[in-house]
C-alpha positions in Angstrom: -83.1 -16.0 -7.5 -82.2 -14.4 -10.9 -80.3 -11.1 -10.5 -80.2 -8.4 -13.1 -78.2 -5.2 -13.5 -80.7 -2.3 -14.2 -78.9 1.0 -14.4 -82.0 3.1 -13.8 -83.4 5.0 -10.9 -85.2 2.4 -8.8 -87.9 2.9 -6.1 -90.2 0.7 -4.3 -93.6 0.4 -6.0 -92.4 1.7 -9.4 -93.2 -0.2 -12.6 -90.4 0.0 -15.1 -89.3 -1.5 -18.4 -86.1 -3.4 -18.1 -83.1 -2.4 -20.3 -82.8 -4.5 -23.4 -80.0 -6.8 -22.1 -81.8 -7.6 -18.9 -85.1 -8.1 -20.7 -83.4 -10.6 -23.1 -82.1 -12.5 -20.1 -85.5 -12.7 -18.5 -87.0 -14.0 -21.7 -84.2 -16.6 -22.1 -84.9 -17.8 -18.5 -88.6 -18.1 -19.5 -89.7 -16.1 -16.5 -93.4 -15.4 -16.3 -95.6 -12.7 -14.8 -95.5 -13.1 -11.0 -92.0 -14.6 -10.9 -89.6 -12.9 -8.5 -86.2 -11.5 -9.4 -83.5 -9.2 -7.9 -82.4 -5.9 -9.4 -79.4 -3.7 -8.7 -78.4 -0.4 -10.4 -74.8 -0.1 -9.1 -75.6 2.7 -6.6 -75.7 0.4 -3.6 -77.9 -2.3 -2.3 -80.5 -4.3 -4.3 -84.3 -4.4 -4.9 -86.7 -7.3 -5.0 -88.9 -7.2 -8.0 -91.7 -9.1 -9.7 -92.3 -9.7 -13.4 -95.4 -7.7 -14.3 -95.6 -8.1 -18.1 -93.8 -10.1 -20.8 -93.8 -8.6 -24.2 -92.3 -10.0 -27.4 -89.1 -8.0 -26.9 -89.7 -6.0 -23.7 -90.3 -6.9 -20.1 -91.9 -4.8 -17.3 -91.4 -5.4 -13.6 -92.7 -4.0 -10.4 -90.0 -2.9 -8.0 -90.3 -4.1 -4.4 -88.3 -3.3 -1.3 -84.7 -2.1 -1.1 -82.2 -4.1 0.8 -79.0 -2.3 1.9 -76.8 -5.3 1.1 -73.2 -4.9 0.1 -70.8 -7.7 -0.8 -67.7 -5.6 -1.5 -64.2 -6.5 -0.4 -63.1 -4.9 2.9 -60.2 -3.2 1.0 -60.3 -1.5 -2.4 -57.9 -3.2 -4.7 -57.4 -1.5 -8.1 -55.8 -3.4 -11.0 -53.6 -1.9 -13.8 -53.0 -4.9 -16.0 -50.9 -5.4 -19.0 -53.5 -6.8 -21.3 -53.1 -10.5 -22.1 -54.2 -11.5 -25.6 -57.3 -13.2 -26.9 -59.9 -14.5 -24.4 -57.5 -14.3 -21.5 -58.4 -10.6 -20.8 -62.1 -11.6 -20.8 -61.3 -14.2 -18.2 -59.3 -11.8 -16.2 -62.1 -9.2 -16.1 -64.6 -11.9 -15.1 -62.6 -13.4 -12.3 -61.3 -10.0 -11.0 -64.8 -8.8 -10.7 -65.8 -12.0 -8.8 -62.9 -11.5 -6.4 -63.9 -7.9 -5.7 -61.6 -5.7 -7.8 -62.5 -2.0 -7.2 -61.5 -1.1 -10.8 -59.6 -2.4 -13.8 -57.3 -0.3 -16.0 -56.2 -2.2 -19.1 -52.6 -1.3 -20.0 -50.7 -1.5 -23.3 -47.0 -2.2 -22.6 -44.0 -2.7 -24.8 -44.5 -6.5 -24.8 -48.3 -6.5 -25.2 -49.6 -8.7 -28.0 -53.0 -7.1 -27.9 -52.9 -3.6 -29.6 -56.0 -1.5 -29.4 -56.9 2.0 -30.5 -59.8 4.2 -31.7 -63.1 2.5 -32.3 -61.7 -1.0 -31.7 -60.5 0.0 -28.2 -63.9 1.6 -27.4 -65.7 -1.6 -28.5 -63.4 -3.8 -26.4 -63.9 -1.6 -23.4 -67.7 -1.9 -23.7 -67.3 -5.7 -24.1 -65.2 -5.9 -20.9 -67.6 -3.7 -19.0 -70.4 -6.0 -20.0 -68.4 -9.0 -18.7 -68.0 -7.2 -15.4 -71.8 -6.6 -15.2 -72.5 -10.3 -15.9 -70.0 -11.3 -13.3 -71.7 -9.0 -10.7 -75.1 -10.6 -11.6 -73.6 -14.0 -11.0 -71.5 -13.4 -7.8 -73.9 -11.1 -5.9 -72.0 -7.8 -6.1 -74.2 -4.7 -6.2 -71.5 -2.3 -7.4 -70.0 -2.8 -10.8 -66.2 -2.2 -11.0 -65.4 0.3 -13.9 -63.2 -1.1 -16.7 -61.4 1.9 -18.1 -60.4 2.6 -21.6 -57.0 1.0 -22.6 -54.0 3.3 -22.1 -50.3 3.0 -22.9 -48.4 2.5 -19.7 -46.4 5.7 -20.2 -49.6 7.7 -20.6 -51.3 6.1 -17.6 -48.2 6.8 -15.4 -48.2 10.5 -16.5 -51.8 10.9 -15.7 -51.2 9.9 -12.1 -54.4 9.5 -10.0 -53.5 6.1 -8.5 -54.3 7.2 -5.0 -53.3 4.8 -2.2 -50.5 2.3 -1.9 -48.8 1.7 -5.3 -47.4 -1.8 -5.9 -45.6 -3.2 -9.0 -45.5 -7.0 -9.3 -41.9 -7.8 -10.0 -39.4 -10.6 -9.8 -36.5 -8.1 -9.2 -34.3 -8.6 -6.1 -35.6 -6.8 -3.1 -39.3 -7.1 -3.9 -41.3 -7.6 -0.7 -44.1 -10.1 -0.4 -47.3 -8.5 -1.7 -49.2 -8.8 1.5 -46.4 -7.3 3.5 -45.8 -4.5 1.0 -49.5 -3.6 0.9 -49.8 -2.9 4.6 -53.0 -3.2 6.5 -55.3 -0.3 5.4 -56.3 1.9 2.6 -56.7 1.4 -1.2 -54.1 -0.4 -3.2 -53.1 -0.2 -6.9 -51.5 -3.3 -8.3 -49.6 -2.9 -11.6 -48.3 -5.8 -13.6 -47.2 -6.6 -17.2 -48.6 -8.6 -20.0 -47.1 -11.8 -21.5 -43.4 -11.4 -21.1 -43.8 -8.9 -18.3 -42.8 -5.3 -18.2 -39.4 -4.2 -19.6 -36.7 -3.0 -17.3 -37.3 0.5 -18.5 -41.1 0.3 -17.8 -40.4 -1.0 -14.3 -38.1 1.9 -13.7 -40.7 4.3 -14.9 -43.3 2.9 -12.5 -40.8 3.0 -9.6 -40.1 6.6 -10.4 -43.9 7.3 -10.1 -44.0 5.9 -6.6 -44.7 2.2 -7.2 -42.9 -0.2 -4.9 -41.8 -3.6 -6.1 -43.8 -6.5 -4.7 -43.7 -10.3 -5.2 -46.1 -13.1 -5.5 -43.3 -15.6 -5.1 -40.5 -17.1 -7.2 -42.7 -18.6 -9.9 -43.5 -16.7 -13.1 -47.3 -16.3 -13.4 -49.3 -15.6 -16.5 -50.7 -12.1 -16.6 -54.3 -13.1 -15.8 -53.1 -15.5 -13.0 -51.1 -12.6 -11.4 -54.3 -10.5 -11.2 -56.3 -13.3 -9.6 -53.5 -14.2 -7.2 -53.0 -10.5 -6.1 -56.8 -10.1 -5.4 -56.8 -13.4 -3.5 -53.9 -12.2 -1.3 -55.3 -8.7 -0.7 -59.0 -8.9 -1.2 -59.7 -12.1 0.6 -57.4 -11.4 3.6 
């Protein structure tokens, strides 16, 4: 059954106009009055709904019953990712959402190819958030992980706020296997670099802020692969 994100107050029996993005998707699918669909607003659970009216550019639906269904990972895994370039960050956001990431913080590091600021950064954040929404519609999640505005690594570390176990993906000697370093309970923050990794100085700065070095093995992974692998190890355990 088609699923649509509808960030509006939802209640059984209400008749509402879908937001423009959801309305366009309904029209592309050529749904007709009487057809069933599922809505979620990100506040928990999902609603059955029925198409009530198809306009030229708008769609109205009648909201049905609420189902308290959650498909979140058992453990909150937050990502702080050195932004890979081009479409690789889009792919990372999509797959991280599917694998249950609790949030995604794009990081600009010394070796980052992608440089964002001002209006361009805001537009890219909106773009990534839309990708996360679409991934939730596809995979069945009812809570959309927030994709934060890009920040320089030094600025993000100074802000703090990474509550829970803090892990830095690293190839340095003494790094513990990620699953072992994460322990068995509580939220986890996983920080890793972009193409080329973090510099030694950046790793030292993260360690000074309470991040512990953790490893995904001896092979050097692409930035987007590291995020997916970390979520598979922690979120699917």
